[in-house]
C-alpha positions as CSV (number, residue, x, y, z in Angstrom):
1,M,82.7,110.8,95.7
2,S,83.4,108.2,98.4
3,E,86.5,106.9,100.0
4,Y,87.5,103.3,99.9
5,Y,88.4,102.2,103.4
6,W,89.9,98.7,104.1
7,G,87.4,96.6,105.9
8,S,86.2,93.4,104.3
9,F,89.5,91.8,103.4
10,G,92.9,91.3,105.1
11,F,93.6,91.0,108.8
12,P,92.2,93.2,111.6
13,T,94.5,96.0,112.8
14,E,93.9,95.7,116.5
15,D,97.1,94.8,118.4
16,C,99.2,95.5,115.3
17,E,102.1,97.9,114.6
18,L,100.8,100.6,112.3
19,T,103.1,102.9,110.3
20,S,101.9,105.8,108.1
21,L,103.7,106.1,104.8
22,N,103.8,108.8,102.1
23,E,105.1,106.5,99.4
24,V,105.6,102.8,98.8
25,S,106.5,100.4,96.0
26,A,104.2,97.5,96.4
27,W,102.6,94.5,94.8
28,A,98.8,94.9,94.2
29,W,96.0,93.5,92.2
30,T,94.9,94.7,88.8
31,G,92.6,93.2,86.2
32,S,89.3,91.7,86.6
33,V,87.7,89.3,89.2
34,G,88.0,86.2,87.0
35,T,91.7,86.7,86.3
36,L,93.6,88.8,88.8
37,N,97.0,90.0,87.9
38,I,99.5,91.1,90.5
39,D,102.0,93.8,89.5
40,K,104.3,96.2,91.3
41,Y,103.2,99.8,91.6
42,Q,104.4,103.0,93.1
43,F,101.7,104.4,95.4
44,I,102.1,108.1,96.5
45,V,99.8,109.9,98.9
46,G,98.0,112.7,97.0
47,Q,98.7,111.1,93.6
48,P,96.4,109.1,91.3
49,D,96.2,105.3,92.0
50,P,98.5,103.9,89.3
51,R,95.9,101.2,88.5
52,N,93.0,103.7,88.0
53,P,93.5,107.4,87.4
54,E,89.9,108.1,88.7
55,H,91.1,107.3,92.2
56,T,93.5,109.2,94.4
57,V,95.7,107.6,97.1
58,S,94.6,109.4,100.3
59,E,96.6,107.3,102.9
60,I,99.0,104.4,103.1
61,I,99.3,102.4,106.2
62,R,101.8,99.5,106.8
63,V,100.2,96.9,109.1
64,L,102.5,94.5,110.9
65,H,100.5,91.7,112.4
66,S,103.0,90.9,115.2
67,Y,100.5,89.0,117.3
68,Q,100.7,86.0,114.8
69,D,103.1,83.1,115.2
70,Q,104.6,84.2,111.9
71,P,104.1,87.9,111.6
72,E,102.7,89.1,108.3
73,T,102.8,92.6,106.8
74,E,100.2,94.2,104.5
75,L,99.6,97.7,103.2
76,H,96.3,99.4,103.4
77,I,95.9,101.8,100.5
78,R,93.0,104.3,101.2
79,L,91.6,105.6,97.9
80,S,89.2,108.5,97.2
81,G,87.1,108.5,94.0
82,P,83.9,107.1,92.5
83,V,82.9,103.8,94.1
84,G,81.6,100.8,92.1
85,A,79.8,97.8,93.4
86,T,82.2,95.0,92.3
87,S,84.1,92.6,94.4
88,W,87.3,93.5,92.5
89,E,87.1,97.0,93.9
90,M,87.0,95.7,97.4
91,L,90.5,94.1,96.8
92,R,92.0,97.4,95.7
93,P,92.9,98.8,99.1
94,L,95.3,95.9,99.9
95,A,98.9,95.8,98.7
96,Y,102.1,93.9,99.8
97,E,105.8,94.6,99.8
98,T,106.8,91.3,98.4
99,L,105.4,89.2,95.5
100,F,105.4,86.1,97.8
101,D,103.2,87.9,100.4
102,A,100.8,89.1,97.7
103,T,100.3,85.7,96.0
104,T,100.2,83.8,99.3
105,S,97.6,86.2,100.7
106,F,95.5,86.1,97.6
107,Q,95.6,82.3,97.4
108,K,94.7,81.9,101.0
109,E,92.0,84.6,101.4
110,H,90.5,85.1,98.0
111,P,90.3,81.7,96.2
112,W,86.9,82.7,94.7
113,A,88.4,85.4,92.6
114,G,90.2,83.4,90.0
115,S,93.8,82.4,89.3
116,V,96.8,84.5,90.1
117,H,99.1,85.9,87.4
118,A,102.1,87.8,88.6
119,S,104.5,90.0,86.7
120,E,108.1,89.7,87.7
């Protein structure tokens, strides 16, 4: 068993406002690398990841990037469970509180991963 820690994607957390959460309703990626879907999920610390029951949510951190001209917020979802070697799994620890933030972040930071399909 390993733990997924955010690291490769998203913004750094230095000089940011960090808030620990026990539960959050947020937009996150599901699907495969070629066609990523964005859906809204309820993440709860200590409960299974709603996208994959083999993983457990171990921590949720809201990161406000207040140092930016236009502050952005993202959620870091730390997961425990078996680790695979796919790029898709590296995207799993990030979630967003609005659909706009999720699709904007994806299109800006991950254009290699396929088109965005969002459920409303």
